C-alpha positions in Angstrom: 11.1 -28.6 1.9 8.8 -26.2 4.1 6.8 -27.0 6.3 4.4 -24.5 8.1 0.4 -24.4 8.6 -0.3 -21.8 5.6 1.6 -20.3 2.6 0.7 -16.8 1.4 1.4 -16.4 -1.7 2.1 -12.6 -2.6 3.3 -9.9 -0.2 0.9 -6.6 -1.2 -1.2 -5.3 1.6 -4.0 -8.1 1.4 -1.1 -11.1 1.8 0.9 -9.0 4.5 -2.6 -8.3 6.6 -3.4 -12.3 6.2 0.1 -13.2 7.1 0.1 -11.0 10.3 -3.7 -12.3 11.5 -2.6 -16.0 11.0 0.6 -15.6 13.0 -1.5 -13.9 15.5 -3.3 -16.9 15.9 -0.2 -19.1 16.1 0.1 -20.4 13.1 3.4 -21.3 10.8 2.8 -19.1 8.0 5.6 -18.6 5.3 5.0 -15.5 2.9 6.8 -16.1 -0.7 7.3 -13.7 -2.7 8.2 -13.1 -6.3 9.5 -9.6 -6.1 12.9 -8.4 -4.5 10.8 -6.9 -1.5 7.7 -6.7 -0.1 4.6 -4.5 -0.7 2.7 -5.4 -4.0 1.4 -1.7 -5.3 2.5 -0.4 -1.8 6.6 0.6 -2.6 8.5 3.8 -3.0 11.7 4.3 -5.0 14.4 7.0 -5.7 13.3 7.3 -9.4 14.9 10.4 -9.3 17.9 11.3 -6.5 16.9 13.1 -3.7 13.5 12.7 -4.7 11.2 10.0 -3.2 8.7 8.4 -5.6 5.3 6.4 -4.5 6.3 3.9 -7.7 1.7 3.2 -7.1 -0.4 3.7 -4.4 0.6 6.8 -2.7 -2.5 8.3 -1.0 -4.5 5.9 2.0 -7.5 7.3 2.9 -9.7 3.6 2.8 -6.3 2.4 5.1 -7.1 5.0 7.9 -11.0 3.2 8.4 -10.0 0.2 7.2 -10.3 -3.2 10.1 -7.9 -4.6 8.7 -5.0 -1.9 8.9 -6.2 -0.4 11.9 -6.4 -3.2 13.6 -2.5 -4.1 13.3 -1.6 -1.3 15.4 1.2 -0.3 12.3 2.3 3.1 14.6 3.9 1.0 17.1 6.1 -0.7 14.7 7.5 2.6 13.6 4.4 3.8 11.0 4.0 8.0 10.8 1.5 9.6 8.9 1.6 12.5 6.8 -0.8 15.1 6.5 -1.1 17.8 3.5 -3.3 21.3 4.4 -5.5 20.4 2.5 -7.2 16.9 1.5 -7.7 17.8 -2.2 -9.1 20.2 -5.0 -10.4 20.0 -8.1 -10.0 22.6 -11.0 -12.4 22.4 -13.7 -10.6 23.5 -16.7 -6.8 25.0 -17.9 -8.8 28.5 -17.0 -9.8 27.6 -13.6 -8.5 30.2 -10.9 -10.5 29.6 -8.3 -10.5 25.9 -7.7 -13.2 24.2 -4.9 -10.5 22.4 -2.0 -11.5 20.0 0.7 -10.5 22.2 3.9 -9.6 20.3 7.1 -12.5 21.9 8.7 -15.7 21.1 7.1 -17.8 24.3 7.8 -14.3 26.3 6.2 -15.0 23.8 3.4 -19.2 24.8 3.4 -18.5 28.2 3.7 -16.1 28.3 0.1 -18.8 26.5 -1.4 -21.7 28.6 -0.1 -19.7 31.7 -1.5 -20.1 30.2 -5.0 -23.4 29.1 -4.8 -25.8 29.4 -2.0 -27.5 26.9 -0.4 -24.5 24.6 -1.5 -22.8 25.1 2.3 -25.9 23.9 3.6 -26.2 20.9 1.9 -22.8 19.8 2.6 -23.0 20.2 6.1 -25.9 18.0 5.7 -23.7 15.3 3.9 -21.5 15.5 6.5 -23.6 15.2 9.2 -25.2 12.2 7.5 -21.7 10.2 7.1 -21.0 10.5 11.0 -24.0 8.8 11.8 -23.9 6.1 9.2 -20.1 6.0 8.5 -19.1 3.3 10.8 -22.2 0.8 9.8 -21.8 1.5 6.4 -18.1 1.0 6.5 -18.7 -2.0 8.4 -20.9 -3.6 5.6 -18.8 -2.6 3.0 -15.8 -4.2 4.2 -17.2 -7.6 5.8 -17.3 -10.8 4.1 -20.3 -11.3 1.4 -23.1 -11.4 2.7 -22.2 -8.3 5.5 -24.8 -9.1 8.6 -23.9 -7.0 11.4 -23.4 -3.5 9.1 -26.8 -3.8 7.3 -28.5 -4.6 10.7 -26.9 -2.2 12.3 -28.1 0.4 9.2 -31.5 -0.9 9.7 -31.7 -0.3 13.5 -30.5 3.2 13.6 -32.4 4.2 10.2 -35.6 2.7 10.2 -36.3 0.7 6.6 -38.0 3.9 4.9 -34.5 5.7 5.4 -32.5 2.2 4.7 -34.3 1.9 0.9 -33.4 5.8 1.0 -29.9 5.2 1.3 -29.4 2.3 -0.3 -31.0 3.9 -3.6 -28.8 7.1 -2.9 -25.4 5.0 -2.7 -26.3 2.8 -6.0 -27.1 6.4 -7.7 -24.9 7.4 -10.9 -21.9 9.9 -9.7 -23.4 12.2 -12.2 -26.8 12.0 -10.7 -25.9 12.1 -7.1 -24.0 15.0 -7.6 -27.0 16.8 -9.5 -29.2 16.1 -6.2 -26.9 17.0 -3.6 -25.7 20.5 -5.3 -26.6 23.7 -7.7 -22.9 24.2 -8.3 -20.5 22.6 -10.6 -17.7 23.2 -8.1 -19.4 21.5 -4.8 -20.3 18.4 -7.9 -17.2 18.2 -8.8 -15.7 17.4 -5.7 -17.7 14.4 -5.4 -17.8 13.4 -9.3 -13.9 13.8 -9.1 -13.1 11.2 -6.1 -15.5 9.2 -8.3 -13.1 8.4 -11.3 -10.8 6.5 -8.4 -12.6 4.2 -9.8 -13.7 2.8 -13.0 -17.2 3.0 -13.5 -18.6 5.6 -15.7 -20.2 8.8 -13.7 -23.8 7.8 -15.6 -23.1 4.4 -14.6 -25.3 3.2 -11.6 -23.2 2.0 -8.6 -20.4 4.7 -9.0 -21.7 7.5 -6.7 -20.6 5.1 -3.5 -16.6 5.5 -4.1 -17.5 9.4 -4.8 -19.4 9.9 -1.8 -17.0 7.5 0.4 -13.7 8.8 -0.5 -15.5 13.2 -0.6 -16.5 11.9 2.8 -13.2 10.5 4.3 -11.1 13.4 2.7 -13.4 15.5 4.9 -13.4 13.7 8.0 -10.0 12.2 7.5 -7.9 14.0 4.9 -5.6 11.4 2.9 -3.1 10.2 5.0 0.3 9.2 3.4 3.1 7.0 5.4 6.0 9.9 6.3 9.2 8.5 4.5 7.4 7.1 1.0 4.5 4.5 0.4 7.1 1.8 1.3 6.9 2.6 4.7 3.6 1.7 5.2 4.5 -1.9 3.5 7.7 -1.7 5.8 5.8 -1.6 8.9 3.5 -4.2 7.7 6.0 -6.7 7.5 7.5 -5.6 10.6 4.0 -6.6 12.7 3.9 -10.0 10.9 7.6 -11.2 11.9 7.2 -9.8 15.3 3.7 -12.0 15.8 6.2 -15.1 13.7 5.6 -15.1 9.9 8.5 -15.3 7.5 8.9 -13.8 4.1 11.0 -15.3 1.2 12.0 -13.3 -1.6 12.6 -13.0 -4.9 11.2 -16.3 -5.7 7.9 -17.0 -7.6 5.3 -19.4 -7.1 4.7 -21.3 -10.5 1.9 -24.1 -9.0 -0.4 -24.9 -6.1 -0.1 -28.8 -4.9 -3.4 -30.7 -4.7 -4.4 -33.6 -3.0 -7.8 -35.2 -3.1 -9.4 -32.0 -3.8 -7.2 -29.8 -0.8 -4.6 -27.5 -1.3 -1.5 -29.1 0.7 1.9 -26.4 -1.1 3.5 -24.5 -3.5 5.8 -24.5 -5.7 8.2 -21.7 -6.4 10.3 -20.9 -9.6 13.8 -22.0 -7.9 12.9 -25.6 -7.1 11.7 -24.6 -3.4 9.1 -26.3 -2.6 6.2 -25.3 0.9 3.8 -28.1 2.5 0.7 -25.9 4.1 -0.5 -28.2 6.8 -3.3 -25.9 6.9 -4.5 -23.4 4.2 -3.1 -21.4 1.1 -3.8 -17.9 0.9 -3.6 -16.4 -2.3 -3.0 -12.7 -3.1 -2.8 -13.0 -6.8 -5.5 -11.8 -8.8 -8.2 -14.5 -10.1 -7.2 -15.3 -13.2 -3.8 -16.5 -12.3 -5.2 -18.3 -9.5 -7.5 -20.5 -11.1 -5.7 -20.5 -15.0 -2.2 -21.0 -14.2 -1.6 -21.7 -10.6 -4.1 -24.5 -10.5 -3.8 -28.0 -11.8 -6.3 -28.0 -14.9 -8.6 -30.8 -12.8 -9.3 -28.9 -10.2 -10.5 -26.3 -11.6 -14.0 -26.6 -13.0 -15.2 -26.0 -16.6 -18.3 -23.5 -15.3 -15.8 -21.5 -13.2 -13.3 -21.3 -15.8 -16.2 -20.7 -18.4 -16.9 -17.8 -15.7 -13.3 -16.5 -15.5 -13.6 -16.1 -19.0 -15.7 -13.0 -18.8 -13.2 -11.3 -15.9 -13.1 -7.9 -17.0 -10.1 -5.7 -16.5 -10.0 -2.6 -14.9 -9.0 0.4 -17.5 -4.9 0.6 -17.9 -3.1 2.7 -16.2 -0.1 5.4 -17.2 1.9 7.0 -14.5 4.0 9.5 -14.6 6.7 11.0 -12.0 8.1 14.4 -11.7 10.8 15.8 -9.4 10.5 19.9 -9.4 12.3 22.3 -8.8 10.3 24.2 -7.5 6.5 24.4 -5.9 3.9 23.7 -8.7 2.7 27.4 -10.0 -1.0 27.0 -9.8 -3.0 29.3 -12.3 -5.4 29.0 -9.1 -3.8 29.6 -5.5 -6.3 27.6 -4.0 -4.4 24.3 -4.9 -1.0 25.0 -3.7 -1.7 22.9 -0.7 -3.9 20.4 -1.9 -2.1 16.7 -1.5 -4.3 15.1 -3.8 -5.5 17.6 -7.4 -7.7 16.8 -9.8 -7.3 18.1 -13.7 -8.7 18.2 -17.0 -12.1 17.9 -17.1 -15.2 19.6 -14.6 -18.9 17.9 -14.8 -19.2 17.6 -18.7 -15.9 16.7 -19.1 -15.5 14.2 -17.1 -18.4 12.3 -19.3 -16.7 13.3 -22.4 -13.8 11.3 -21.0 -15.2 8.2 -20.1 -17.0 8.5 -23.7 -13.1 8.1 -25.0 -12.2 5.9 -22.5 -15.1 3.0 -23.8 -14.9 3.9 -27.3 -11.3 3.0 -27.4 -9.7 7.0 -28.2 -7.0 7.5 -26.4 -8.2 11.1 -25.1 -7.1 14.3 -26.2 -7.5 16.2 -22.9 -7.2 13.4 -20.2 -8.2 13.6 -16.4 -5.9 13.5 -14.1 -5.1 12.5 -10.4 -2.4 14.1 -9.7 -0.3 13.7 -5.8 1.8 16.9 -4.5 3.7 14.2 -2.2 6.6 16.7 -0.5 3.3 18.9 0.2 1.9 15.9 2.2 4.9 14.7 3.4 8.3 17.2 4.2 10.6 14.5 3.7 9.8 12.9 0.2 11.7 15.9 -1.2 14.0 19.0 -0.3 12.6 21.9 1.1 11.5 24.0 -1.7 10.9 21.3 -4.3 8.5 19.2 -4.9 8.2 15.1 -5.3 4.7 14.9 -7.9 3.2 11.9 -10.0 0.4 12.0 -12.5 -1.8 9.2 -13.7 -4.1 8.7 -15.8 -5.7 5.9 -17.7 -5.9 4.1 -21.4 -9.0 2.4 -22.7 -9.3 -1.1 -21.9 -7.6 -3.1 -25.0 -4.8 -0.4 -25.4 -1.8 -0.8 -23.8 0.6 -0.3 -26.1 3.7 1.2 -24.9 3.9 4.0 -28.1 0.0 4.8 -26.8 1.1 5.1 -23.2 4.0 7.4 -24.1 1.2 9.4 -26.4 -0.6 9.7 -23.3 2.2 10.5 -21.0 3.1 13.4 -23.5 -1.1 15.0 -23.0 -0.3 15.1 -19.3 2.4 17.1 -19.5 0.3 19.5 -21.3 -2.6 18.8 -19.4 -0.7 20.4 -16.3 1.2 23.0 -18.5 -2.3 24.2 -19.2 -3.1 24.6 -15.4 0.4 25.5 -14.5 2.1 28.1 -16.9 6.1 27.1 -16.3 5.4 23.6 -15.1 7.7 22.2 -18.2 10.5 24.5 -16.6 10.9 23.5 -13.3 10.6 19.5 -14.0 14.6 18.1 -13.7 13.3 15.1 -14.0 10.5 12.6 -15.2 10.0 9.2 -15.1 6.7 7.4 -16.9 5.5 4.2 -15.7 3.8 2.7 -18.7 1.5 -0.7 -18.7 4.3 -2.9 -19.7 6.4 -1.0 -16.8 3.8 -1.5 -14.1 2.9 -5.4 -15.1 6.4 -6.3 -15.5 6.8 -4.6 -11.1 4.0 -6.4 -10.0 2.1 -9.6 -11.7 -0.8 -8.5 -10.4 -1.0 -5.6 -12.4 -2.4 -7.1 -15.9 -1.9 -5.0 -18.2 -1.5 -1.8 -16.3 -4.9 -2.7 -14.5 -4.5 -1.3 -10.7 -7.9 -2.3 -9.1 -8.0 -5.9 -9.0 -10.6 -5.7 -12.0 -13.4 -3.8 -12.5 -15.5 -2.2 -9.8 -18.7 -2.1 -12.3 -21.6 -3.8 -10.9 -21.7 -6.8 -12.8 -17.8 -7.8 -11.3 -18.9 -5.9 -7.9 -20.6 -7.8 -4.5 -21.8 -11.8 -5.1 -20.2 -11.6 -9.2 -16.3 -11.2 -7.7 -14.3 -12.4 -9.5 -17.3 -14.1 -10.6 -21.2 -15.0 -10.0 -21.3 -17.4 -7.1 -17.9 -17.2 -5.9 -18.1 -13.9 -3.5 -16.3 -15.0 -0.6 -13.0 -16.0 0.1 -13.1 -19.8 -0.1 -12.8 -21.0 -3.3 -13.8 -24.7 -4.8 -10.5 -26.7 -3.5 -10.3 -27.3 0.1 -8.3 -25.1 2.4 -7.3 -22.7 -0.8 -8.2 -18.9 0.2 -8.4 -16.1 -2.7 -7.2 -12.7 -0.4 -6.1 -10.5 -3.1 -8.3 -7.5 -4.7 -10.0 -10.2 -7.0 -11.9 -11.0 -4.0 -14.9 -9.1 -2.3 -14.8 -6.5 -1.6 -12.0 -4.8 -4.4 -9.6 -2.9 -4.9 -7.8 0.1 -2.7 -5.4 -0.4 0.1 -7.8 -1.7 2.9 -6.8 -5.1 3.2 -9.6 -6.5 3.7 -9.6 -9.1 1.4 -6.5 -10.3 3.1 -8.0 -10.0 6.5 -11.6 -11.9 4.9 -9.3 -14.8 3.4 -7.8 -14.9 7.3 -10.5 -15.8 8.9 -12.0 -18.1 6.4 -9.1 -20.5 7.1 -8.9 -20.0 11.0 -12.8 -20.7 10.8 -12.6 -23.6 8.8 -9.8 -25.0 10.7 -11.9 -25.5 14.0 -10.6 -25.9 17.6 -6.7 -25.6 17.4 -4.4 -27.3 20.0 -1.7 -29.9 20.3 -3.6 -33.0 19.0 -5.3 -30.9 16.0 -1.9 -29.6 14.8 -0.5 -33.2 15.3 -3.1 -34.9 13.6 -3.1 -32.3 10.7 0.8 -32.5 10.2 0.6 -36.3 9.8 -2.0 -36.6 7.6 -0.3 -33.8 5.2 2.6 -35.1 6.1 1.4 -38.4 4.4 0.2 -36.9 1.3 3.2 -34.9 0.4 4.9 -38.5 0.5 5.2 -41.4 -2.6 5.9 -45.3 -2.5 8.6 -46.2 0.1 8.1 -42.5 2.0 9.9 -40.6 -0.8 8.5 -36.8 -1.3 6.1 -36.5 -4.5 7.7 -35.5 -7.4 6.0 -32.4 -9.5 
């Protein structure tokens, strides 16, 4: 039996941030992870000998600005970032020989867009200038516990009422409308639209523009960084950071139940039979449906909350194809050669058609792809002159079977061949990760959903994961939801875990020997049955 101040369930980036934050405050922290290694959806492996593949997430623009990640000073614990010569490019069609790209210098990006359409270069620079003016309070607003106060207040003081309302309208725009209001050419528009498709919000739906805007500006401002040596190096640095603060990690042991006594979470039990007592808090880096549907006792969850969670909507299933390539990719458009992230398969109108297929349950014949050139971004990923790469795309909701995934993976190959004739000839290794494979590797990726639930407005902000449960606090005292099912949602930023840790620290009140001694005595009493024997499960 382990007796600690806090138990963190899961070692994804949110769980790792929560563990380090609590340990920094002097708490005894145990992280319990079902998989053999830490990281959740931040892991890498050699699927093909000599080629490092990121198994889930790969590029980390949100990490570059996240207060949760930046606050850990991971560079002091061995993390090194690497960048591609260009952040991203977007081929509008298979015969596009002049694909637009985002250059490191915004003036170069603007000049390229101006060459294509007079006025778009100036529009790009105005957008970059706006971003520099508002990015700090905007990021603070998006990453603060709900409801945010400081960020909106700073925006209001900085912009005034009228311009703050204009900004709010702008951020709520559908991505397609936003792109058309900003730019006159398809080349400029797709740079924003492709980034908007990193979430699952249709490009003609309200709120889809904000993701496109933020990722586009981060690409121009910071680039899309990757950890040198693979995504797993980010997770490893976070573990080292937590260990330095005193956190302990327990692997290969899934939490099967959360113990609740008198309305308070007091510990967890695991598949191996281990029992962890939590004197102060339990932080769950698990999906909301798993937390309320299987880990908690039935009596601890109200019927209203269960009804709300029945309406929880996952994001669309992912199919990912990993490639080991014997040489650099023979792109039809030479501009894509230095881009770390490449968007392929659809232009402005094509993205609407692609999303319509997903909405109507059709496996897309020509899927839109997010494609990563990882050796271009980090030369350590494969031998010189070769490329470690991946592509991922989506199936419709409710269509996650292996046969559909294999069909879509074949169509991914075809899209790449169309954009880079001869691509198939340089493939020396290929590994498909179907939705079933993703979920088997990480229980939070239910049905291949990688965002912790849809990012559409009806399940964001005050509605995430359900109405009235937008904060890390849960109806059970001492239990905090610290996964991407909580506000602010998906992405490798760790803020969900940071918010949960801060909520636990705030609820704990003044710390010190007397507080700890009293808390320990009470929790020990609650954990024992008649004659001082531990309660049986």
